[in-house]
C-alpha positions as CSV (number, residue, x, y, z in Angstrom):
1,M,159.0,-4.3,155.9
2,W,155.2,-3.9,155.6
3,S,152.9,-6.3,157.2
4,G,149.2,-6.8,157.1
5,Q,148.8,-5.5,160.7
6,A,148.6,-1.8,161.6
7,H,150.8,-0.3,164.1
8,P,149.0,-0.1,167.4
9,D,150.9,3.0,168.7
10,E,149.8,5.2,165.8
11,D,146.8,7.5,166.5
12,R,145.4,7.4,163.0
13,P,145.3,4.8,160.4
14,P,147.8,4.9,157.6
15,P,146.8,6.4,154.3
16,P,145.4,4.1,151.7
17,E,148.5,4.3,149.6
18,A,150.6,2.7,152.4
19,V,148.3,-0.3,153.1
20,P,150.1,-3.5,151.7
21,V,147.2,-5.8,151.9
22,P,144.7,-5.9,149.0
23,W,141.4,-4.0,149.3
24,K,138.3,-5.8,150.0
25,S,135.1,-5.1,148.1
26,V,133.6,-2.1,150.0
27,G,132.7,0.0,147.0
28,P,130.3,-0.3,144.1
29,C,132.9,0.0,141.3
30,K,135.3,-2.8,140.3
31,S,137.6,-0.6,138.4
32,H,138.1,1.5,141.4
33,R,139.2,-1.6,143.4
34,E,141.6,-2.6,140.7
35,S,143.3,0.8,140.7
36,L,143.7,0.7,144.4
37,G,144.9,-2.9,144.2
38,S,147.5,-1.8,141.8
39,L,148.7,0.8,144.2
40,V,149.0,-1.9,146.9
41,E,150.7,-4.3,144.7
42,T,153.2,-1.8,143.5
43,P,154.9,-1.4,146.9
44,A,154.8,-5.1,147.4
45,G,156.5,-5.7,144.0
46,K,159.1,-3.1,144.9
47,E,159.6,-4.8,148.3
48,A,160.2,-8.0,146.4
49,Q,162.5,-6.3,143.9
50,G,164.5,-3.9,146.0
51,E,162.8,-3.3,149.3
52,E,162.6,0.5,148.9
53,D,161.9,2.9,151.8
54,P,158.3,3.8,152.4
55,A,159.2,7.3,153.4
56,T,160.5,8.0,149.9
57,T,157.2,6.8,148.5
58,R,155.2,9.0,150.9
59,L,157.5,11.9,149.9
60,D,156.8,11.3,146.3
61,V,153.1,11.2,146.9
62,L,153.3,14.4,148.9
63,R,155.2,16.0,146.1
64,L,152.7,14.9,143.6
65,R,149.9,16.3,145.8
66,S,151.7,19.6,146.2
67,S,152.5,19.8,142.5
68,S,148.8,19.1,141.7
69,M,147.7,21.7,144.2
70,E,150.1,24.3,142.8
71,I,149.0,23.5,139.3
72,R,145.4,23.7,140.3
73,E,146.0,27.0,142.2
74,K,147.9,28.4,139.2
75,G,145.3,27.2,136.8
76,S,142.6,28.7,139.0
77,E,144.5,32.0,139.2
78,F,145.0,32.0,135.5
79,L,141.4,31.3,134.8
80,K,140.4,34.0,137.3
81,E,142.7,36.5,135.5
82,E,141.4,35.5,132.1
83,L,137.8,35.8,133.4
84,H,138.5,39.2,134.9
85,K,140.2,40.3,131.7
86,A,137.2,39.0,129.6
87,Q,134.8,40.7,132.0
88,K,136.7,44.0,131.7
89,E,136.8,43.7,127.9
90,L,133.2,42.9,127.8
91,K,132.4,46.0,130.0
92,L,134.5,48.2,127.7
93,K,132.7,46.8,124.7
94,D,129.3,47.4,126.4
95,E,130.4,51.0,127.1
96,E,131.5,51.4,123.5
97,C,128.2,49.9,122.2
98,E,126.3,52.3,124.5
99,R,128.4,55.3,123.2
100,L,127.9,54.3,119.6
101,S,124.2,53.9,120.2
102,R,124.0,57.4,121.7
103,V,126.0,58.7,118.7
104,R,123.6,56.9,116.3
105,G,120.6,58.3,118.0
106,Q,122.0,61.8,118.0
107,L,122.9,61.5,114.3
108,E,119.4,60.3,113.5
109,Q,117.9,63.2,115.4
110,E,120.1,65.7,113.6
111,L,119.4,64.1,110.3
112,E,115.6,64.4,110.9
113,E,116.0,68.0,112.0
114,L,118.1,68.8,109.0
115,T,115.7,67.1,106.7
116,A,112.8,69.0,108.2
117,S,114.8,72.3,108.0
118,L,115.6,71.6,104.3
119,F,112.0,70.9,103.4
120,E,110.9,74.0,105.3
121,E,113.5,76.1,103.5
122,A,112.6,74.7,100.2
123,H,108.9,75.4,100.7
124,K,109.8,79.0,101.9
125,M,111.9,79.5,98.8
126,V,109.1,78.2,96.5
127,R,106.6,80.6,98.2
128,E,109.0,83.5,97.9
129,A,109.6,82.7,94.3
130,N,105.9,82.5,93.6
131,M,105.3,85.8,95.3
132,K,108.1,87.4,93.4
133,Q,106.8,86.0,90.2
134,A,103.3,87.3,90.9
135,A,104.6,90.7,91.9
136,S,106.8,90.8,88.8
137,E,103.9,89.9,86.5
138,K,101.7,92.5,88.2
139,Q,104.5,95.1,87.9
140,L,105.0,94.1,84.2
141,K,101.4,94.5,83.5
142,E,101.2,97.9,85.2
143,T,104.4,99.0,83.4
144,R,103.0,98.0,80.1
145,G,99.8,99.9,80.8
146,K,101.8,103.0,81.9
147,I,104.0,102.7,78.8
148,D,100.9,102.6,76.6
149,M,99.4,105.6,78.4
150,L,102.6,107.5,78.2
151,Q,103.0,106.8,74.5
152,A,99.5,108.1,73.9
153,E,100.2,111.2,76.0
154,V,103.5,111.8,74.2
155,T,101.7,111.5,70.9
156,A,99.1,114.0,72.0
157,L,101.7,116.3,73.5
158,K,103.7,116.2,70.3
159,T,100.6,117.1,68.3
160,L,99.9,119.9,70.8
161,V,103.4,121.3,70.8
162,I,103.9,121.1,67.0
163,T,100.5,122.5,66.0
164,S,99.8,125.1,68.6
165,T,101.7,126.9,71.3
166,P,100.7,129.9,73.4
167,A,103.3,132.0,71.7
168,S,102.2,131.0,68.2
169,P,98.9,129.3,68.2
170,N,97.7,127.4,65.1
171,R,94.8,129.4,63.9
172,E,93.7,126.7,61.5
173,L,93.1,124.3,64.4
174,H,91.6,127.1,66.5
175,P,89.2,129.1,64.4
176,Q,88.0,131.1,67.4
177,L,91.3,133.0,67.3
178,L,90.6,134.3,63.8
179,S,89.5,137.9,63.4
180,P,85.9,138.5,62.2
181,T,87.1,140.1,58.9
182,K,89.2,137.0,58.1
183,A,86.7,134.5,59.3
184,G,83.7,136.0,57.5
185,P,84.6,135.6,53.8
186,R,86.2,132.1,54.2
187,K,83.6,130.5,56.5
188,G,80.6,132.4,55.4
189,H,79.4,133.0,59.0
190,L,80.4,134.8,62.1
191,R,83.3,133.5,64.2
192,H,82.3,131.1,67.0
193,K,83.8,132.3,70.2
194,S,85.1,129.9,72.8
195,T,83.0,129.4,75.8
196,S,85.4,131.0,78.2
197,S,85.8,134.0,75.9
198,A,82.1,134.4,75.4
199,L,81.2,134.1,79.0
200,C,84.1,135.9,80.6
201,P,85.7,138.5,78.4
202,A,89.0,139.8,79.6
203,V,89.2,143.1,81.3
204,C,92.2,145.3,80.9
205,P,93.5,146.2,84.3
206,V,95.0,149.5,83.0
207,V,92.1,151.1,81.1
208,G,89.3,149.2,82.9
209,H,87.2,148.1,79.9
210,A,86.6,144.8,78.1
211,L,88.8,143.8,75.2
212,A,88.1,141.4,72.4
213,P,89.9,138.0,72.7
214,D,92.1,138.6,69.7
215,K,93.2,142.0,71.1
216,E,93.7,140.9,74.7
217,G,96.8,142.2,76.2
218,K,99.3,140.1,78.3
219,E,101.9,141.1,80.8
220,V,104.2,138.8,82.7
221,D,103.9,138.9,86.4
222,T,107.5,139.1,87.6
223,T,106.9,137.4,90.9
224,L,105.0,134.5,89.4
225,F,107.5,134.2,86.6
226,A,110.5,134.1,89.0
227,E,108.8,131.4,91.1
228,F,108.1,129.4,87.9
229,Q,111.7,129.8,86.7
230,A,113.0,128.6,90.1
231,W,110.7,125.6,89.9
232,R,111.7,124.9,86.3
233,E,115.4,124.5,87.2
234,S,114.5,121.4,89.2
235,P,110.9,120.5,88.4
236,T,109.1,118.4,91.1
237,L,105.6,117.7,92.2
238,D,106.4,118.6,95.8
239,K,103.9,121.1,97.1
240,T,106.4,122.8,99.3
241,S,108.0,124.7,96.4
242,P,106.7,128.4,96.2
243,F,105.4,128.0,92.7
244,L,103.2,124.9,93.3
245,E,102.3,126.1,96.8
246,R,100.8,129.2,95.2
247,V,99.0,127.2,92.5
248,Y,97.6,124.8,95.1
249,R,96.4,127.7,97.3
250,E,94.9,129.8,94.6
251,D,93.7,127.4,92.0
252,V,93.8,123.6,92.7
253,G,92.4,123.8,96.2
254,P,89.4,126.0,95.4
255,C,88.7,124.2,92.2
256,L,88.5,120.8,93.9
257,D,86.7,122.1,97.0
258,F,83.2,120.5,96.6
259,T,80.3,120.2,99.0
260,M,81.0,116.6,99.8
261,Q,84.3,117.1,101.7
262,E,85.2,113.5,102.2
263,L,84.8,112.5,98.6
264,S,86.5,115.8,97.5
265,A,89.7,114.8,99.5
266,L,89.7,111.4,97.8
267,V,89.3,113.0,94.3
268,R,92.1,115.4,95.0
269,A,94.4,112.6,96.1
270,A,93.5,110.5,93.0
271,V,94.2,113.5,90.7
272,E,97.6,114.1,92.4
273,D,98.4,110.4,92.0
274,N,97.1,110.3,88.4
275,T,94.8,107.4,89.2
276,L,91.4,109.1,88.6
277,T,89.3,107.9,85.6
278,I,86.4,109.8,84.0
279,E,84.0,107.7,82.0
280,P,80.9,108.7,79.9
281,V,77.7,107.2,81.2
282,A,75.4,105.3,78.8
283,S,71.7,105.4,79.5
284,Q,71.6,101.7,80.4
285,T,74.3,102.0,83.0
286,L,72.3,104.4,85.2
287,P,70.5,103.0,88.3
288,A,67.2,101.3,87.5
289,V,65.3,103.5,89.9
290,K,66.1,106.5,87.8
291,V,64.7,105.1,84.5
292,A,62.0,107.8,84.3
293,A,64.4,110.5,85.0
294,V,66.8,109.2,82.3
295,E,64.1,109.4,79.7
296,C,63.5,113.0,80.7
297,G,67.1,114.2,80.4
298,R,69.2,111.9,82.6
299,T,68.6,113.7,85.8
300,N,70.6,112.4,88.7
301,T,72.4,113.6,91.8
302,C,76.0,114.7,91.6
303,A,78.1,112.8,94.1
304,L,80.4,115.9,94.6
305,S,78.1,118.8,94.7
306,G,74.9,117.0,95.9
307,L,72.8,118.9,93.3
308,A,70.2,117.2,91.1
309,C,71.3,117.5,87.5
310,A,72.0,115.6,84.3
311,C,75.0,113.4,85.1
312,R,76.5,112.2,81.9
313,H,79.8,111.1,83.4
314,R,81.1,109.1,86.3
315,I,84.5,108.9,88.0
316,R,86.4,105.9,89.4
317,L,89.2,106.3,92.0
318,G,92.3,104.1,91.5
319,D,91.6,100.4,91.3
320,S,88.3,100.7,93.1
321,E,85.2,99.3,91.5
322,S,83.0,102.0,92.9
323,H,81.7,104.7,90.6
324,Y,80.5,108.2,91.4
325,Y,78.2,110.1,89.0
326,I,79.2,113.8,88.5
327,S,77.6,116.8,86.9
328,P,79.1,118.6,83.9
329,S,80.3,121.4,86.1
330,S,82.1,119.0,88.5
331,R,83.6,117.2,85.5
332,A,84.9,120.6,84.1
333,R,86.5,121.4,87.4
334,I,88.2,118.0,87.7
335,T,89.3,118.1,84.0
336,A,90.9,121.6,84.4
337,V,93.0,120.4,87.3
338,C,93.9,117.2,85.5
339,N,95.1,119.2,82.5
340,F,97.3,121.3,84.7
341,F,98.9,118.3,86.4
342,T,99.4,116.6,83.0
343,Y,101.3,119.6,81.6
344,I,103.6,120.0,84.7
345,R,104.3,116.3,84.5
346,Y,105.3,116.7,80.9
347,I,107.7,119.5,82.0
348,Q,109.1,117.3,84.8
349,Q,109.7,114.4,82.4
350,G,111.4,116.7,79.9
351,L,108.9,116.3,77.1
352,V,108.2,120.0,76.7
353,R,111.1,121.6,74.8
354,Q,110.3,125.3,74.9
355,D,111.6,128.5,76.4
356,A,110.5,129.6,79.9
357,E,108.0,132.2,78.7
358,P,105.8,130.1,76.4
359,M,105.7,127.4,79.1
360,F,104.8,130.1,81.7
361,W,101.9,131.4,79.5
362,E,100.6,127.8,78.9
363,I,100.5,127.3,82.7
364,T,98.8,130.6,83.1
365,R,96.2,129.5,80.6
366,L,95.6,126.3,82.5
367,R,95.3,128.2,85.7
368,K,92.7,130.5,84.0
369,E,90.7,127.4,83.0
370,M,90.7,126.2,86.7
371,S,89.5,129.6,87.8
372,L,86.7,129.7,85.3
373,A,85.6,126.1,86.1
374,K,85.6,127.0,89.8
375,L,83.3,130.0,89.0
376,G,80.9,127.6,87.2
377,F,81.8,128.2,83.5
378,F,82.2,125.1,81.4
379,P,81.8,124.3,77.7
380,Q,78.4,123.0,76.7
381,E,78.3,119.5,75.3
382,A,76.5,118.7,72.1
């Protein structure tokens, strides 16, 4: 049985749940007192009903406390596990976000580099296309000019080959080849000799006296003819062939050997490349300081020989805008060499369809013109 007095031999006071007496007001909350009172009244009611054992009640309370502690510990452990799991998932997600951020930055950088590379490649392709187009247009223009020039040369060559050949010259186009007996009655005056024939009559090497042009003898030099035939089998402008090497040494070199050595070398290169232009000079195109000289016969200084003479022509080398005034003698020497190169180019291109001997005599005639021009003989201009 419970009484209102505490047991004196107990060291500590009994727990509040075992006190049978009602609580006095020692706290600030009324509801708290009522809850405690109900706990006090409950054992009292039980005592009145069945007088239960207080040890059982204490055991029940202890069980409730242990159950509450276990539930609290388990709840705490569960929450800790869930928190640890959430922290772990959060860390993994942070790592994944960081990795994706790095991937995005790398992709953006690669995209920028690719875009810059594509733009640079596009600009490079446009530049190359423009350069190729400009080069093609220039080449087309040059090709058209060469075609026009070749067509004109072919027309002139056809006229030359058809109307006159060294083997059978057209005497109607070349009246200087007519004999005096035939030329007299038809023309009514004596035959006009060519400048080369009048100034340098041929000398027969056998009898040692001069012959008339229409009775001039010819004999093929076997050595020269053999060199020409060897060159004709595979015509080329290479100076290493025996035929052209001899012509360069005996005719072309001496004919283009002027006093002004530097300009002579340029003229020779331009003649070989077929890029030399000879233009007639009008009186108004001469230098202003030479006006008085122009009125008295166009006296000027030849750029090749350095001699003061009447320069009625000028030359231009390649695409250069510079012009050089030349004398009639220098012009004749350059023209003779140009005629020789023009004819051998025709042979190389297959435009001359003749036997070897007529071609050889035409080349010999052109070599003769170079020799005469080198010696200072040239046709007088009207």
